C-alpha positions in Angstrom: 0.0 -0.1 0.3 1.2 3.4 -0.8 1.8 5.6 2.0 -1.0 8.0 1.6 -3.6 5.9 -0.2 -6.9 7.3 1.0 -5.4 10.6 2.2 -6.4 14.1 0.6 -3.7 16.9 0.1 -4.2 20.3 -0.9 -0.9 22.4 -1.8 -0.8 26.1 -2.0 1.6 27.3 -4.6 1.2 23.9 -6.2 2.0 25.0 -10.0 5.6 25.1 -9.9 8.7 24.8 -8.0 8.5 23.1 -4.8 4.9 22.9 -4.7 4.6 21.1 -7.9 7.1 18.8 -6.7 5.2 18.2 -3.4 2.0 17.4 -5.6 3.5 14.9 -7.7 5.2 12.9 -5.0 1.7 12.8 -2.9 0.0 11.7 -6.1 2.4 9.2 -6.5 2.3 7.7 -3.1 -1.6 7.3 -3.7 -3.2 10.7 -2.2 -5.7 12.6 -3.9 -4.2 15.8 -4.7 -5.7 19.5 -5.2 -3.3 22.2 -6.3 -4.0 26.0 -5.6 -2.3 28.8 -7.7 -3.0 32.3 -8.9 -2.0 31.5 -12.6 -4.9 29.3 -14.4 -2.2 28.7 -17.2 0.3 27.2 -14.9 -2.4 25.0 -13.1 -3.4 23.3 -16.6 0.1 22.8 -17.0 0.5 21.0 -13.8 -2.6 19.1 -14.8 -1.4 17.9 -17.9 1.9 17.1 -16.6 0.3 14.9 -13.8 -1.9 13.4 -16.8 1.3 12.4 -18.7 2.2 10.0 -15.3 -1.4 8.8 -15.3 -2.4 10.8 -12.2 -5.0 13.1 -11.8 -4.4 16.5 -10.1 -7.6 18.8 -9.4 -6.9 22.4 -9.9 -8.2 25.8 -7.7 -7.5 28.8 -9.1 -7.3 31.7 -6.2 -5.3 33.9 -4.3 -4.3 32.8 -0.8 -4.3 36.0 0.5 -7.6 36.8 0.2 -9.8 35.3 2.7 -12.9 34.8 -0.1 -10.4 32.8 -2.2 -8.8 30.9 0.5 -12.3 29.7 2.1 -13.7 29.2 -1.4 -10.7 26.9 -2.5 -10.6 24.9 0.6 -14.5 24.5 0.9 -14.3 23.3 -3.2 -11.7 20.9 -2.3 -13.8 19.1 0.5 -16.9 19.0 -1.7 -14.7 17.5 -4.2 -12.8 14.8 -2.1 -15.3 14.7 0.9 -12.0 15.3 3.4 -9.0 17.3 3.9 -6.1 15.3 5.6 -3.4 17.5 4.8 -2.6 21.3 3.8 0.7 22.3 2.4 1.1 26.0 2.4 3.9 26.7 -0.2 2.6 29.5 -1.9 4.8 32.8 -1.6 6.5 35.8 -3.3 9.9 37.6 -2.7 10.3 40.9 -4.4 13.8 42.3 -4.7 14.7 46.1 -4.3 17.5 47.8 -2.5 16.4 49.1 0.8 16.4 52.6 -0.2 13.8 51.8 -2.9 11.9 49.6 -0.6 8.3 50.4 -0.6 5.3 50.1 1.9 3.5 48.3 -1.3 6.6 45.7 -1.7 6.3 45.0 2.2 2.3 44.9 2.0 2.0 42.5 -0.8 4.8 40.0 0.6 3.1 40.0 4.4 -0.3 39.6 2.6 0.8 36.5 0.6 3.7 34.9 2.5 1.8 35.5 6.3 -1.5 36.0 5.9 -2.1 33.7 3.0 -0.8 30.9 5.4 -2.9 32.1 8.4 -6.0 32.0 6.0 -5.5 28.6 4.5 -4.8 27.2 8.0 -7.9 28.3 9.3 -10.3 27.4 6.2 -8.7 24.1 6.3 -8.6 23.8 10.1 -12.4 24.3 10.2 -12.6 20.8 8.8 -9.9 18.9 10.5 -10.8 20.3 13.9 -14.3 18.6 13.2 -12.7 15.3 12.1 -10.2 15.3 14.9 -7.4 14.6 12.5 -5.0 16.8 10.0 -1.2 17.5 9.3 -0.4 21.2 8.2 3.0 21.7 6.8 4.1 25.5 6.1 7.2 26.6 4.1 9.6 29.1 5.3 13.2 29.8 4.0 16.4 29.7 5.8 16.3 33.5 5.0 13.6 33.9 8.1 16.4 32.0 10.3 18.2 34.4 12.5 21.1 36.4 10.8 20.4 34.8 7.4 18.0 37.7 6.3 19.2 39.6 3.5 19.1 43.2 2.7 17.5 43.2 -0.7 14.8 40.8 0.5 14.2 42.0 3.9 10.4 41.9 3.6 10.6 38.5 2.4 13.2 37.3 5.2 10.6 38.8 7.7 7.9 37.1 6.3 9.3 33.8 6.4 10.2 34.5 10.1 6.9 35.2 10.7 5.7 32.1 9.1 7.8 30.0 11.8 6.2 32.0 14.6 2.8 31.1 13.5 3.7 27.7 13.0 4.5 27.3 16.4 1.4 29.2 17.5 -1.1 27.1 15.2 0.4 24.1 16.7 -0.6 25.0 20.2 -4.0 26.1 19.1 -4.7 23.2 17.1 -3.1 20.4 19.4 -3.8 17.7 19.8 -5.1 16.2 16.9 -3.4 18.5 14.3 0.1 18.6 13.8 1.5 21.7 12.3 5.3 21.9 11.4 6.9 24.3 8.9 10.1 23.1 6.4 12.9 25.4 6.1 14.3 25.1 2.5 18.0 26.3 1.6 18.7 27.6 -2.0 16.7 25.3 -4.1 16.9 25.1 -7.9 13.7 26.4 -8.8 12.6 28.7 -11.8 13.2 31.7 -9.4 16.6 31.0 -8.5 17.6 30.5 -12.1 16.3 33.8 -12.8 19.0 35.7 -10.5 22.2 37.3 -11.7 24.9 34.7 -11.7 26.9 36.4 -9.3 24.1 36.0 -6.8 24.0 32.2 -7.5 27.4 32.0 -7.1 27.4 33.7 -3.9 24.6 31.4 -2.5 26.3 28.4 -3.8 29.6 29.3 -2.0 27.8 29.6 1.2 26.5 26.0 1.2 28.5 23.5 2.6 27.3 20.8 0.2 28.3 22.9 -2.8 25.3 22.4 -5.0 21.6 23.9 -4.7 18.4 21.8 -3.3 16.2 20.0 -5.6 12.7 21.0 -5.2 12.2 17.0 -5.0 14.4 17.0 -1.8 12.3 19.7 -0.2 9.1 17.8 -1.3 10.4 14.3 0.8 10.9 16.7 3.7 7.0 17.8 3.5 5.7 14.5 2.9 7.7 13.0 5.7 5.9 15.7 8.2 2.8 14.9 6.7 3.3 11.2 6.9 2.3 9.0 9.9 6.2 8.9 10.8 6.0 12.3 12.3 3.0 11.5 14.4 4.2 12.8 17.2 6.1 16.0 16.0 4.3 19.5 16.4 5.7 22.8 16.2 9.0 22.0 14.7 11.1 23.8 12.0 12.7 20.9 9.7 15.8 22.8 8.1 16.7 21.5 4.5 19.8 23.9 3.4 22.7 21.3 2.4 24.6 23.5 5.3 23.9 27.0 4.3 22.5 28.1 7.7 25.7 26.9 9.3 27.7 29.6 8.0 28.5 33.0 10.3 26.8 35.4 8.4 
């Protein structure tokens, strides 16, 4: 029997990068999977990718930072599958801009999606999980949210990802004892976003990673699946750092 047979998992930001890798792994492990994202074209592309492997993934278009979208997508997911066992909050944005050019709008949008979006999705899903007395919520942060690892050009992103770690701990307290809430903290991962950065920036990231390579989306997905699995049944409120040693550096 596959590890998630009979389970129903909703992944936000599931049309690209880490979210897409996570959705495919859940589906391969027997879960019924839905993905949520803002881009209709990316959602359909992901649905076709899954179909090419003989799998079905349901798509839900919405913005996690809008309460009406969060509630609608979770409600639609439960109507489609009859339950929600796992929520993965992977949707997020980053706006790179020098400190003196940073705007209130940059901060507002980053916090709206990364922090408020994580809260709204958890709130919408937990309503069903509490009633069922079961559930796993896995949030996705970043090493930029750890201690001294915030970066000047994305200080709003760094602050938002630190907030996701803090929010995870509070949600774990709120939703115990029936629901596990944990957070995966990825390091520099080989996604479209990373590949879009200037070469000198990527070189600096690589130099600070002790394994001397970028993470693969599938490696981050493995950590997410672990925290959603029965093997993690006694783990809650914890941060799992998956960064090839990047967070070991002094600054």
